KEKE-3310 file (N, C-alpha, C; in steps of 0.2 Angstrom, whole numbers, plus 5000, padded with zeros to 4 digits):
npx = (5085:5077:5078:5070:5063:5074:5080:5069:5068:5081:5078:5068:5074:5084:5076:5070:5081:5084:5073:5074:5086:5083:5073:5081:5089:5080:5076:5088:5089:5078:5082:5093:5089:5085:5076:5060:5050:5035:5020:5017:5030:5032:5030:5039:5044:5034:5022:5007:4991:4977:4960:4945:4932:4916:4906:4905:4902:4890:4882:4881:4873:4860:4844:4840:4836:4831:4817:4811:4801:4794:4783:4772)
npy = (4760:4774:4777:4784:4794:4802:4806:4814:4824:4830:4835:4844:4853:4858:4863:4873:4882:4885:4892:4903:4908:4912:4921:4931:4935:4941:4952:4959:4962:4970:4981:4985:4990:5004:5017:5020:5033:5038:5040:5053:5065:5081:5096:5109:5120:5126:5138:5143:5146:5155:5150:5158:5153:5153:5144:5132:5136:5142:5132:5124:5132:5132:5125:5108:5098:5086:5077:5074:5064:5056:5050:5036)
npz = (5088:5081:5065:5056:5063:5068:5056:5051:5060:5058:5045:5047:5055:5046:5036:5043:5045:5032:5028:5037:5033:5019:5022:5029:5018:5009:5017:5018:5005:5002:5011:5005:4993:4982:4988:4982:4974:4980:4972:4960:4955:4963:4955:4959:4953:4946:4943:4953:4951:4958:4957:4952:4951:4954:4952:4959:4972:4971:4966:4978:4986:4980:4979:4979:4964:4964:4968:4984:4989:5002:5005:5009)
capx = (5086:5072:5081:5065:5062:5080:5080:5064:5070:5086:5075:5064:5079:5087:5071:5069:5087:5084:5068:5077:5091:5079:5070:5086:5091:5075:5076:5094:5088:5074:5085:5099:5086:5084:5069:5057:5046:5028:5016:5020:5034:5029:5033:5040:5045:5028:5018:5001:4986:4971:4954:4940:4926:4911:4900:4904:4899:4883:4878:4880:4867:4854:4840:4841:4831:4828:4811:4812:4794:4795:4776:4771)
capy = (4767:4775:4782:4789:4800:4806:4809:4819:4829:4834:4838:4850:4858:4860:4867:4880:4886:4887:4897:4909:4911:4915:4927:4936:4937:4945:4958:4962:4965:4976:4987:4988:4993:5011:5019:5024:5039:5036:5045:5057:5070:5088:5101:5114:5126:5128:5143:5141:5152:5153:5150:5162:5151:5153:5140:5127:5139:5144:5126:5122:5136:5130:5119:5101:5097:5079:5077:5070:5062:5051:5047:5029)
capz = (5086:5076:5060:5053:5067:5067:5049:5050:5064:5055:5039:5049:5057:5040:5033:5047:5044:5025:5028:5040:5028:5014:5025:5030:5012:5007:5021:5016:4998:5003:5014:5000:4987:4983:4990:4976:4976:4981:4968:4955:4958:4964:4951:4963:4949:4942:4946:4955:4951:4961:4953:4955:4948:4959:4951:4964:4978:4969:4966:4985:4989:4976:4981:4975:4959:4965:4972:4990:4991:5006:5007:5007)
cpx = (5081:5076:5076:5064:5068:5081:5075:5065:5076:5083:5072:5069:5082:5082:5070:5075:5087:5079:5070:5082:5088:5076:5075:5088:5086:5075:5082:5093:5084:5077:5091:5096:5085:5077:5066:5052:5039:5024:5020:5024:5030:5033:5034:5041:5039:5024:5010:4996:4980:4965:4949:4933:4921:4905:4899:4901:4892:4879:4877:4874:4861:4850:4841:4835:4828:4823:4813:4805:4795:4788:4776:4767)
cpy = (4768:4780:4786:4795:4805:4810:4815:4825:4834:4838:4844:4855:4862:4865:4874:4884:4889:4893:4903:4912:4915:4922:4933:4939:4942:4952:4962:4965:4971:4982:4989:4991:5000:5012:5023:5029:5036:5042:5049:5063:5077:5092:5108:5121:5129:5133:5141:5147:5150:5154:5154:5160:5150:5148:5134:5130:5140:5137:5123:5126:5135:5125:5113:5101:5090:5079:5072:5068:5056:5048:5040:5027)
cpz = (5080:5071:5057:5057:5067:5061:5048:5054:5061:5049:5041:5051:5051:5036:5036:5045:5037:5025:5031:5036:5022:5016:5026:5023:5009:5010:5019:5009:4998:5006:5009:4994:4988:4984:4985:4979:4976:4977:4964:4958:4958:4959:4955:4959:4945:4946:4947:4954:4954:4957:4956:4952:4954:4958:4956:4970:4977:4969:4973:4988:4985:4979:4976:4970:4959:4970:4978:4993:4995:5008:5005:5001)
residu = (MET:ASN:ARG:LYS:ALA:THR:PHE:ALA:LYS:ARG:GLN:ARG:GLU:SER:ASP:LEU:LYS:ASP:HIS:ALA:ARG:GLN:LYS:GLN:GLU:ARG:LYS:ALA:ALA:ARG:GLN:ALA:ALA:PRO:GLN:GLY:GLU:LYS:GLY:PRO:PRO:ILE:ALA:TRP:ASP:GLU:ALA:VAL:ALA:ALA:THR:THR:ASP:ASP:THR:ALA:ALA:ASN:GLU:ALA:ASN:GLN:PRO:SER:LEU:VAL:PRO:THR:ASP:ASP:SER:PRO)
# end
């Protein structure tokens, strides 16, 4: 009878069971943990004012000041 092979098999099975138990414990801990908020909270009670700044729209219509000389 090969005792080394038997012991190795039992050790592998034990390691697999331990790993599965640890994985199940981590999963249960994740599910039991409170779900945190992602990102900053939204301030629903603050008023929002529209901006009437036309500088961005005017800059989009202006020609570029960067020369585009593609000659070799």
